[in-house]
Structure formats: structure tokens, C-alpha cells
C-alpha positions in Angstrom: 41.4 29.6 29.6 44.6 30.9 27.9 47.0 30.2 25.1 46.3 27.6 22.4 42.8 26.6 23.7 41.7 30.2 23.5 43.0 30.5 19.9 41.3 27.2 18.9 38.0 28.3 20.4 38.1 31.7 18.7 39.0 30.2 15.3 36.4 27.5 15.6 33.7 29.9 16.7 34.4 32.3 13.9 34.5 29.5 11.3 31.1 28.3 12.4 29.2 31.4 13.3 30.2 34.0 10.8 29.2 32.0 7.7 25.9 31.0 9.4 25.1 34.6 10.3 25.9 35.8 6.8 23.7 33.0 5.3 20.9 33.9 7.7 20.9 37.5 6.4 21.4 36.6 2.7 18.6 33.9 2.6 16.2 36.3 4.4 15.7 38.2 1.1 12.3 37.4 -0.4 11.1 35.6 2.7 8.0 36.9 4.7 8.9 39.6 7.2 7.7 37.5 10.1 10.5 35.0 9.5 13.0 37.7 10.5 12.2 37.1 14.1 13.5 33.5 14.4 16.5 34.4 12.1 17.3 37.3 14.4 17.1 35.2 17.5 19.4 32.5 16.0 21.8 35.2 14.9 21.9 36.7 18.4 22.7 33.2 19.9 25.5 32.8 17.3 26.9 36.2 18.1 26.7 35.4 21.8 29.1 32.6 21.2 31.5 35.0 19.4 31.2 37.4 22.3 31.9 34.7 24.8 35.0 33.7 22.9 36.5 37.2 22.4 35.2 39.3 25.3 35.7 38.9 29.1 32.6 37.7 30.8 31.2 40.5 33.0 28.0 38.7 33.6 26.0 40.5 30.9 26.8 38.3 27.9 24.4 35.6 29.1 21.6 38.1 28.9 21.5 37.5 25.2 20.5 33.9 25.8 17.7 34.8 28.2 16.2 37.2 25.6 16.9 35.3 22.3 15.9 31.8 23.4 12.3 32.6 24.4 11.8 34.6 21.2 13.2 31.7 19.2 11.0 29.1 20.9 7.9 31.2 20.3 8.5 32.0 16.6 10.6 29.1 15.2 10.5 28.2 12.4 8.2 30.5 10.4 7.9 33.6 12.7 4.3 33.0 13.8 3.6 32.9 17.5 1.7 29.6 17.7 -0.1 29.1 20.1 -0.9 32.6 21.1 -0.2 32.1 24.8 3.5 31.9 23.9 3.5 35.7 24.4 3.2 35.2 28.2 6.4 33.1 28.8 8.3 35.2 26.3 7.5 38.5 28.2 8.2 36.7 31.4 11.6 35.6 30.1 12.6 39.2 29.2 12.4 40.2 32.9 15.4 38.2 34.0 17.2 39.2 30.8 16.9 42.8 31.7 17.9 42.0 35.3 21.1 40.3 34.2 22.1 43.3 32.2 21.3 45.8 35.0 23.0 43.8 37.7 26.0 42.6 35.6 24.9 39.0 36.1 24.6 39.2 39.9 20.9 38.4 39.8 21.6 34.9 38.6 22.6 34.0 42.2 19.2 35.0 43.7 16.7 32.4 44.8 14.0 33.4 42.4 16.1 33.5 39.2 16.5 29.8 38.4 12.8 28.8 39.1 11.6 31.8 37.1 13.8 30.9 34.1 13.0 27.2 34.4 9.3 27.6 34.4 9.2 30.1 31.6 11.5 28.1 29.3 9.7 24.8 30.1 6.4 26.4 29.0 8.1 27.4 25.8 9.5 24.0 25.1 6.1 22.4 25.9 4.4 24.8 23.5 6.9 24.1 20.8 6.2 20.4 21.2 2.4 21.1 20.9 3.0 23.2 17.8 5.1 20.4 16.2 2.5 17.8 16.8 -0.7 19.7 16.1 0.0 22.8 14.0 3.3 22.3 12.0 3.4 21.4 8.3 5.8 18.8 7.0 8.3 21.4 5.9 8.1 23.1 9.3 8.7 19.8 11.0 11.8 19.2 8.9 13.2 22.6 10.1 12.4 21.8 13.7 14.1 18.4 13.5 17.3 20.2 12.5 17.1 22.1 15.7 16.4 18.9 17.6 19.4 17.3 16.0 21.7 20.1 17.1 20.3 19.9 20.7 20.8 16.2 20.9 24.4 16.5 19.7 25.0 19.3 22.2 23.5 17.4 25.1 25.4 14.2 24.0 28.6 16.1 23.9 28.1 17.5 27.4 27.3 13.9 28.6 30.5 12.7 27.1 32.5 15.5 28.8 30.9 14.6 32.1 31.8 10.9 31.6 35.5 11.8 30.8 35.8 14.3 33.7 34.0 12.2 36.2 30.8 14.3 36.5 32.0 17.8 35.9 32.0 20.1 32.9 34.9 22.4 32.0 36.6 21.9 35.4 39.6 19.8 34.2 41.7 22.5 32.7 41.8 24.8 29.6 41.1 22.0 27.1 38.1 20.9 29.2 36.9 24.5 29.1 37.4 24.6 25.4 35.3 21.4 24.9 32.5 22.8 27.1 32.5 26.1 25.1 32.4 24.4 21.7 29.7 21.9 22.8 27.1 24.6 22.6 27.7 25.3 18.9 25.8 22.3 17.4 22.5 23.5 19.0 22.6 27.0 17.4 24.1 25.6 14.2 21.3 23.1 13.8 18.7 25.9 14.3 20.5 28.0 11.7 20.6 25.2 9.1 16.9 24.6 9.6 16.2 28.2 8.6 18.8 28.5 5.9 18.5 25.3 3.9 16.7 22.4 5.7 17.0 20.2 2.6 20.7 20.5 2.2 20.8 17.0 3.7 18.2 14.5 4.9 17.9 15.5 8.5 16.1 12.3 9.4 19.1 10.2 8.4 21.4 12.2 10.7 18.8 12.3 13.5 18.4 8.5 13.3 22.2 8.1 13.6 22.4 10.4 16.6 19.4 8.7 18.3 21.0 5.3 17.7 24.2 6.6 19.3 22.3 8.0 22.3 20.7 4.5 22.8 23.8 2.4 22.2 26.7 4.4 23.8 25.2 4.4 27.4 24.6 0.7 27.2 28.1 -0.1 26.0 29.7 2.3 28.5 27.6 0.8 31.3 28.6 -2.7 30.3 32.3 -1.7 30.2 32.1 -0.1 33.7 30.1 -3.1 35.1 32.9 -5.5 33.9 35.6 -3.3 35.4 33.7 -3.3 38.7 34.0 -7.1 39.0 36.8 -7.9 41.6 39.9 -9.1 39.8 38.7 -7.9 36.3 41.3 -6.5 33.9 40.8 -3.9 31.3 41.0 -6.2 28.3 38.1 -8.2 29.7 35.9 -5.1 29.6 37.1 -4.3 26.1 36.3 -7.9 24.9 32.9 -7.8 26.4 32.1 -4.5 24.7 33.4 -5.9 21.4 31.2 -9.0 21.6 28.1 -7.0 22.6 28.6 -4.1 20.2 27.0 -5.7 17.2 23.6 -6.8 18.8 23.5 -3.6 20.8 24.0 -1.4 17.8 21.4 -3.4 15.8 18.9 -3.0 18.5 19.6 0.7 18.9 19.3 1.1 15.2 15.9 -0.6 15.2 14.7 1.5 18.1 16.0 4.7 16.4 14.1 3.7 13.2 10.9 3.3 15.3 11.4 6.7 17.0 12.5 8.7 14.0 10.6 7.1 11.1 7.8 5.5 13.2 8.2 2.2 11.5 8.3 3.5 8.0 10.6 1.5 5.7 13.7 2.9 4.0 13.8 2.7 0.2 15.9 -0.5 0.1 13.6 -2.3 2.5 10.5 -1.2 0.8 11.8 -2.3 -2.6 12.8 -5.7 -1.2 9.3 -6.1 0.4 7.6 -5.3 -3.0 9.8 -7.9 -4.7 8.9 -10.5 -2.1 5.2 -9.8 -2.4 5.2 -9.8 -6.1 7.1 -13.1 -6.2 4.5 -14.7 -3.8 1.4 -13.5 -5.7 0.1 -16.1 -8.1 -2.7 -14.0 -9.6 -1.6 -11.2 -12.0 -4.9 -9.4 -11.5 -3.9 -8.8 -7.9 -0.6 -7.1 -8.8 -2.0 -3.5 -8.6 -3.3 -4.3 -5.1 0.0 -5.7 -4.1 1.9 -2.6 -5.3 -0.6 -0.3 -3.6 -0.5 -2.4 -0.4 3.3 -2.2 -0.3 3.1 1.6 -0.7 0.6 2.0 2.1 2.5 -0.3 4.5 5.9 1.3 3.7 4.7 4.8 4.3 2.3 4.0 7.0 -0.7 5.6 5.2 -4.4 5.4 5.9 -5.0 4.9 2.2 -3.8 5.4 -1.3 -5.0 5.0 -4.9 -3.6 3.7 -8.2 -5.1 5.2 -11.3 -4.8 3.3 -14.6 -3.6 5.8 -17.2 -4.1 3.4 -20.1 -7.9 2.8 -19.5 -10.6 4.6 -21.3 -12.0 7.8 -19.6 -14.6 6.9 -16.9 -13.4 3.2 -16.6 -11.2 1.9 -13.8 -9.0 -0.3 -16.0 -7.0 -3.4 -15.0 -4.3 -1.4 -13.2 -6.7 0.6 -11.0 -6.8 0.0 -7.2 -7.9 1.9 -4.1 -7.1 1.1 -0.4 -8.6 3.0 2.5 -9.5 6.7 2.1 -7.7 9.3 0.0 -8.5 12.7 1.4 -6.7 16.0 2.0 -3.5 17.0 0.2 -2.1 14.3 -2.1 1.1 13.6 -3.9 1.0 12.1 -7.4 3.8 9.9 -8.7 3.6 8.5 -12.3 4.5 4.8 -12.8 6.3 4.4 -16.1 7.8 1.5 -18.0 9.7 1.7 -21.3 8.7 5.3 -21.6 5.0 4.7 -21.2 3.0 6.1 -18.3 1.0 3.1 -17.0 -0.5 4.4 -13.8 -0.4 7.2 -11.3 0.2 6.6 -7.5 -2.0 9.0 -5.5 -0.6 9.2 -2.0 -2.3 11.4 0.7 -0.4 13.0 3.6 -0.3 11.2 6.9 -2.4 12.4 9.8 -1.0 15.6 11.1 1.2 16.2 8.1 0.9 18.3 5.0 2.9 16.2 2.6 5.6 13.5 2.2 9.0 13.9 3.7 12.2 13.6 1.8 12.5 9.9 2.7 8.9 9.3 1.8 9.6 10.8 -1.7 12.6 8.5 -2.1 10.5 5.5 -1.1 7.7 6.4 -3.4 10.2 7.0 -6.3 11.9 3.7 -5.8 8.6 1.7 -5.5 7.2 3.4 -8.6 10.4 2.5 -10.5 10.2 -1.2 -9.6 6.4 -1.4 -9.9 6.6 -0.4 -13.6 7.6 -3.8 -15.0 5.2 -5.6 -12.7 2.2 -3.4 -13.8 3.3 -3.7 -17.4 3.2 -7.4 -17.1 -0.1 -7.4 -15.4 -1.6 -5.2 -18.0 -0.2 -7.4 -20.8 -1.8 -10.4 -19.2 -5.1 -8.5 -18.7 -5.0 -7.5 -22.4 -4.3 -11.2 -23.3 -7.2 -12.3 -21.1 -9.5 -9.7 -22.7 -8.5 -10.9 -26.2 -9.1 -14.5 -25.1 -12.5 -13.6 -23.8 -13.5 -11.8 -27.0 -12.2 -14.8 -29.0 -14.3 -17.2 -26.9 -17.4 -15.0 -27.4 -16.8 -14.8 -31.1 -16.1 -18.6 -31.4 -19.3 -19.5 -29.5 -21.4 -17.1 -31.5 -20.0 -18.5 -34.7 -20.8 -22.0 -33.5 -24.3 -21.0 -32.6 -24.7 -19.5 -36.1 -23.3 -22.6 -37.8 -25.5 -24.9 -35.8 -28.6 -22.8 -36.7 -27.6 -22.8 -40.3 -27.1 -26.6 -40.2 -30.4 -27.1 -38.4 -32.5 -24.6 -40.2 -31.1 -24.6 -43.7 -28.9 -27.6 -44.5 -31.0 -30.3 -42.8 -34.3 -29.4 -44.5 -32.5 -29.2 -47.8 -30.9 -32.7 -47.3 -34.3 -34.0 -46.2 -35.9 -32.7 -49.4 -33.1 -34.2 -51.6 -33.5 -37.6 -49.8 -37.3 -37.6 -50.5 -36.6 -36.6 -54.2 -34.1 -39.5 -54.5 -36.6 -41.9 -53.0 -39.3 -40.8 -55.4 -36.9 -41.2 -58.3 -36.2 -44.7 -57.2 -39.9 -45.6 -57.2 -40.4 -44.1 -60.7 -37.4 -46.0 -62.1 -39.0 -49.4 -61.5 -38.5 -50.5 -65.1 -34.8 -49.6 -65.0 -33.1 -51.6 -62.2 -29.8 -49.8 -62.6 -31.4 -46.4 -62.3 -33.4 -47.6 -59.3 -30.2 -48.8 -57.6 -28.5 -45.5 -58.3 -31.4 -43.6 -56.9 -31.5 -45.8 -53.7 -27.7 -45.3 -53.4 -28.2 -41.6 -53.7 -30.9 -41.6 -51.1 -28.7 -43.5 -48.7 -25.9 -41.1 -49.2 -28.2 -38.1 -48.6 -29.5 -39.8 -45.4 -26.0 -40.4 -44.1 -25.0 -36.7 -44.9 -28.1 -35.6 -43.0 -27.1 -37.7 -40.0 -23.5 -36.3 -40.1 -25.0 -32.7 -40.3 -27.0 -33.5 -37.2 -24.0 -34.8 -35.4 -21.9 -31.8 -36.4 -24.6 -29.4 -35.2 -24.9 -31.3 -31.9 -21.1 -31.3 -31.4 -20.9 -27.6 -32.1 -23.3 -26.7 -29.3 -25.8 -28.4 -27.1 -29.1 -28.0 -29.0 -31.1 -27.7 -25.9 -29.6 -24.3 -25.2 -31.0 -22.8 -28.4 -34.2 -24.8 -28.3 -35.3 -24.4 -24.7 -32.9 -21.8 -23.1 -30.4 -22.0 -20.3 -32.8 -22.7 -17.4 -34.5 -25.6 -19.2 -31.2 -26.9 -20.3 -30.0 -27.0 -16.7 -33.2 -28.8 -15.6 -32.6 -31.5 -18.3 -28.9 -31.9 -17.7 -28.6 -32.0 -13.9 -30.8 -35.1 -13.3 -28.6 -38.1 -13.6 -29.0 -41.8 -12.8 -29.1 -41.0 -9.1 -31.5 -38.1 -9.4 -33.8 -39.7 -6.9 -31.3 -39.3 -4.1 -30.7 -35.6 -4.7 -33.5 -33.1 -5.0 -32.2 -30.5 -7.5 -34.3 -27.4 -7.9 -33.7 -24.7 -10.5 -35.0 -21.1 -9.9 -34.8 -18.7 -12.9 -36.7 -15.8 -14.2 -40.0 -16.6 -15.8 -38.9 -15.1 -19.1 -36.2 -16.8 -21.2 -32.8 -15.3 -20.6 -31.3 -13.8 -23.7 -27.5 -14.5 -23.3 -24.5 -14.6 -25.5 -23.6 -18.1 -26.7 -20.4 -18.3 -24.6 -22.1 -17.2 -21.4 -25.0 -19.7 -21.4 -22.7 -22.5 -22.4 -20.2 -21.6 -19.6 -23.1 -21.3 -17.1 -24.4 -24.8 -18.2 -21.0 -26.4 -17.8 -20.4 -24.7 -14.5 -23.7 -25.9 -13.1 -23.2 -29.4 -14.4 -19.8 -29.5 -12.7 -21.1 -28.1 -9.4 -24.0 -30.4 -9.2 -21.8 -33.4 -10.1 -19.5 -32.4 -7.2 -22.5 -32.3 -4.9 -23.5 -35.8 -5.9 -20.0 -37.2 -5.5 -18.7 -35.5 -2.4 -21.3 -33.5 -0.4 -23.7 -36.2 0.7 -26.5 -33.6 0.4 -30.2 -34.1 0.1 -31.1 -30.9 -1.7 -29.3 -28.7 -4.2 -30.6 -25.4 -5.4 -29.5 -23.7 -8.6 -30.4 -20.0 -8.9 -30.1 -17.9 -12.0 -30.4 -14.1 -11.9 -29.2 -11.0 -13.7 -27.6 -7.9 -12.2 -26.8 -5.2 -14.6 -24.8 -6.7 -17.4 -23.9 -9.9 -15.5 -25.5 -13.3 -15.0 -25.4 -14.5 -11.4 -25.3 -18.3 -11.0 -25.5 -19.7 -7.5 -25.4 -23.4 -6.5 -26.3 -24.2 -2.9 -26.4 -27.6 -1.2 -27.1 -28.7 2.4 -24.3 -31.3 2.5 -21.2 -31.7 4.6 -19.4 -28.6 3.3 -15.8 -28.2 2.1 -13.0 -29.7 4.1 -10.3 -27.5 5.6 -7.8 -28.6 2.9 -9.6 -29.0 -0.4 -8.0 -31.8 -2.4 -7.4 -31.4 -6.1 -9.8 -33.0 -8.6 -13.0 -31.6 -7.2 -13.6 -29.5 -10.3 -13.2 -26.2 -8.4 -10.4 -25.1 -10.7 -12.5 -25.9 -13.7 -15.3 -23.7 -12.4 -13.0 -20.8 -11.8 -11.2 -21.2 -15.1 -14.6 -21.2 -17.0 -15.6 -18.0 -15.2 -12.2 -16.3 -15.5 -11.8 -16.9 -19.2 -15.1 -15.0 -19.8 -14.0 -12.1 -17.6 -16.1 -13.3 -14.7 -15.4 -14.4 -11.1 -16.2 -17.4 -9.0 -16.4 -17.9 -5.3 -16.6 -21.2 -3.6 -17.1 -21.6 0.2 -19.5 -22.5 3.0 -23.2 -21.6 2.7 -24.8 -19.8 5.6 -26.6 -22.4 7.6 -24.4 -25.3 6.4 -23.3 -26.9 3.2 -21.4 -25.3 0.3 -22.1 -22.4 -2.0 -20.8 -21.8 -5.5 -21.4 -18.3 -6.7 -20.4 -17.2 -10.2 -20.6 -13.9 -12.0 -20.5 -13.9 -15.8 -20.6 -10.6 -17.7 -22.7 -10.5 -20.8 -20.0 -8.8 -22.8 -16.2 -9.4 -22.9 -14.5 -7.8 -20.0 -11.0 -7.8 -18.4 -10.8 -10.7 -16.0 -10.7 -9.8 -12.3 -9.8 -11.7 -9.1 -12.1 -14.5 -7.9 -15.0 -13.3 -5.8 -14.9 -14.8 -2.3 -18.0 -16.1 -0.6 -18.7 -14.2 2.7 -17.1 -16.3 5.4 -15.5 -18.7 3.0 -11.9 -19.8 3.4 -9.6 -18.7 0.6 -8.7 -21.8 -1.5 -6.1 -20.1 -3.5 -2.4 -20.2 -2.8 -1.7 -18.5 0.6 -0.5 -14.9 0.5 2.5 -14.3 2.8 1.7 -10.7 3.5 -1.9 -9.5 3.7 -2.7 -7.0 1.0 -5.7 -4.9 1.7 -8.5 -5.8 -0.7 -9.4 -3.5 -3.6 -13.1 -2.8 -3.3 -15.4 -3.6 -6.2 -17.9 -1.3 -7.6 -21.3 -1.5 -6.0 -23.3 -4.4 -7.5 -26.7 -3.6 -9.1 -29.5 -5.3 -7.4 -30.4 -8.7 -9.0 -33.8 -9.0 -10.6 -36.3 -10.9 -8.4 -37.0 -14.5 -9.3 -40.5 -15.8 -8.6 -40.3 -18.7 -6.2 -36.6 -18.4 -5.5 -35.5 -19.0 -1.9 -34.6 -15.8 0.1 
């Protein structure tokens, strides 16, 4: 190779290798001493390219490769020899390197040389793959992928040269030799960049593009050659065929490259679009934290993740808290903010075999946290609103109970006494007809006022709840005109349940609605109402042995009313099939105001809410305290 091609090779090699060698030396300061080994090996390979460009090949220049490449494979990227058996192929590779120097390259023509080198270097490559998969951290894998990127570009360039030259490399003249000489540079340059500054650019983006080209170019070239091989075909037919097939082939190659490089993980734009789609399809604001967390887990292909509510009181989960799967090992925390306020923290563990997120993972997490902020802020606002509404209901019902008690215990006796006094006055005013008439009129007015007071007390709250308690109120209210066709049994604790006014009223209304549904729609012979307490919650269960729920539950069955009554008190309701046949309504009502949560599904019950287009893993509830035993209740 002479003339202009030689000059181009020398200038290009110097422009690429000299800065990289200098940077390898400069960036080595402050690094562990063991990292000098891979840096020295890469520097030797770079200088070998310089020597090949400026010095005549006497057969000994290639010895640098046989010595540096094994050392590089054994110690890249951090200088540690992992696994330990790497020492054997490294020492075995030094033998042919020394032989090349001693014999001025003549040993390369012997029968043993090629198998010896092939076996030793194959073992080194296999060991490097094992190290990448089992031992390397995320940062080390990023460095290795820079080397892989350079190797793929190098091999792809050689394949292109062979395609142009018809199967040879560097045999078509000086320019062909120049192309072959420069094709080696990407491999060593990639290894050098992985050691110098692996985060100068997202290597996965470049690797994905190269892999896509590797997949698409052979298909398009093969299609072009296949069309040309058809008898009578002309060149423009092949070009037109390639033009038509280019778009689908490139899209398919890109999808496969995504699968190979990113293992199905979404890019930031796709992850954000998926989050927006899921949030738009979710009708229940209480599920928004689970939707956000499910999107993060799916986008990054994690085994689990957690969302911690930063606005909740210490020791309490809060409405924005959620957990999916298991969160173990090293984690990455990403705050979720909106309008300058930190709402929650995303806790993301490393994937299996990795020590942390990649650059693309951090971009995805950053983008999802940015777009999740408004959604979580809205969910918290609705949770606060529901909490305030629940407290208002509790306060309203307690005030109604107090008013009814005052009307019944204070005002009614007072009015009764006044009426008796007016009647006595009318009897004593027998000689004065006008006074007697006025006294009778006063007595009638007091009697009417007493009746109005009773009606007001009755309208404020069913008297039976305060007089007899919830269990007896249910027994008195669930037997209608067709009670003889439905056997309704009520199981409750022997002692009277001391419940807030809003809770026992909601429980009574829910049971009335549920039993009325059984009468109208179930065709059941028996209905069992069970009351129990678990911690600070009242558990209400209504079972029947009827026909059960249809596949598509029509509106108007009162199911929405049951859920609304439970939700507005911060409770949950589940409606579905009963084990053994029939229908089960299960409601949990907290004794004190609490933030509303998602409806509780009955085991094995179909979800009667709006369908969710993408399954979000459920957020597990805290373990339930064991309900108090009820004498005579069915098991």
C-alpha cells in the first residue's frame, strides 16, 4: 500500500490512537492500581495499530496482539482476574506471542499455532461472558458494552468489505488494504472509551442502532441479490423491492434490537405514553399509586418496587403508598414532586444480576416520576376530600344522635308535663268557659308539638338503633311482607356493639339493601347476616344460597349504593359469589374516619368495576386482625 492510501491510514490512525492513549494515561490518575492492567493492554493494542501504519511488517508486530488481547480479556474492565482460571489461558497465550517474536512471525504458519491461539482466546471470551452475566456490576457492564459495540462495528465493517470485494478482505488494491487496516480501529477505540469515560454517551442507544443494522442490512442485501438472480431482472427492480421492504424490515429489526439490547424495557417516551394510557383508563383515584408503580415495574422489568407517601404521618402508609413484589438489595430512590412539594418517593431495586439502574433506566424513572406528580397530587387531593367527607358524615350522624337523644330524653318529657299541666288547668277552670277553652287549646298545641318532636327525632335517626342496638335493628328491619319465603338469620356478638352513629346507620342501610336484593333477584331460601369486629373495623357479611350473580351485572341492583355507603366512611365492599353457591356481600367499616381505599374483592369473585386495560399488580393490604368469635355463627 503506497501513496495517498498510506498517508490517509497514518493520519487516521494517529488522529484516533494518540488522543485515546493520552486519555488512558491521564484518566488513570486516582484509579486503583489494578486498573492499570486493562488500560495498558488497550494502549498496547492502539500502539500496535500505529506501528502497523508506520513500520514495515517483519512478522513481530502481531505479537503485541497475542500478548495484549489475553491480558485484556482477563482483566477488563476493572483489572481483577475474574474468574481465577483466567490465568491459565492468559499464560497459554503468551507462549505463541513469544514464539512470534523469536521466529519473526514464521511460527504463525505452523500447524499448532492457529488451534492453540483459537482455544486459548475462545476460553477467554467465554470467561468474559460468564463474568458479564454473573459477576459484573451495572457500571462494569456498561464498560463492557462499549467494547462489544466496537467489536460489532469492526466485524460489520469487515463483512461489508467482503461483500464489496466478493469474499476477500484487502485484496482489491491499496484502498481495499486501507479499509481493512482502518476496520480494526473501532474495536480498540470502543474498549478505550469504556475505560476512559463510559458515560460520555448512552452506549445502549448506539448498540441498539448497530444491532438493528446487523439484522436489517443482511436481509435487505439478500433481498436485493435474490431479485437480481431472477432471469431477466433489471437493477431498478431490485432497488424498488428493497425500497418497499425497507420500512417493515427496519421496524422489525429495531424491535428485535430493542429486545436484545434492552430486554423488553421501554424507552422514556413509550413508558410515559403507557403511564398516560393507564391513568386515563383507571376510574378509581385510590388506585392511582398502584397504577404508577405498576407502570414503573413493567417499564423497567423489575421484580418489585415501592412508593412511599412523604405526606403521611410517621408510621402510617398514607393514601399514596403502594408496594409491588419484593424490594431487596441495593435500591434507587427517586422523589416524586409536584408544584415544589415532595409527594412520594419511588424505591426501585436493582434487577437480578445487576447492581443498579442503567442510564436509560434513570431516564425512564425520571420521566415517569415527572409525569406521575400531577396524578398523585390529584389522588391525594381526592383522598383528602374523601377523608374530610367521612369526618363530616361521622360528625353529622353523631350530632343527629345527640339531637334525637335530647328530643327524646329532654324535650318530650317536658312537653308531656306541660300538656298534663294544661289539661289540669282546663279542669280547674270549669266556671270560666273562656279560660277552659284556652287551656284546652294550649293542651292541644302542646300535644301537637310533642308529636312533631317525635317525628323529628324519628327522621333524624331510626330510634331502634339507639334503643336496641344494631343487631336487633337488623332483625326488626329485614323481615318484610314475604319474610315467610326467606329465612333470614342474624349472627352477632352477644354483647351490644358500641359503634359510632355513622357506622351503625350505614351497616343497617347496607344490610337492608343487600337483603332486599336477595328477595328480589336471588330466589334464595336462606340468607345469613353476620356481624363481627376486627381491630377497629366492623365486618358485615351477607350470604345467600340463591342463583348468584349473572356474568354481566345489570344496573339498579343496589350494588353501587352498597359500595358508596362503605366508601364514604372510608370502608370497602366486595360483592361476588359465595363458596358453595349463592352470593356474598362483604363490607368493612372502620370505627373512626379513615382515608377511603379500593373495594375489597371477594375471593374468586368477578370484578364488577370498569375493566382495566392493563393489569396493575395489586397493592397488598396490611394483615387483618382476627375477627372476634360469634356464638352460633356459621363457620
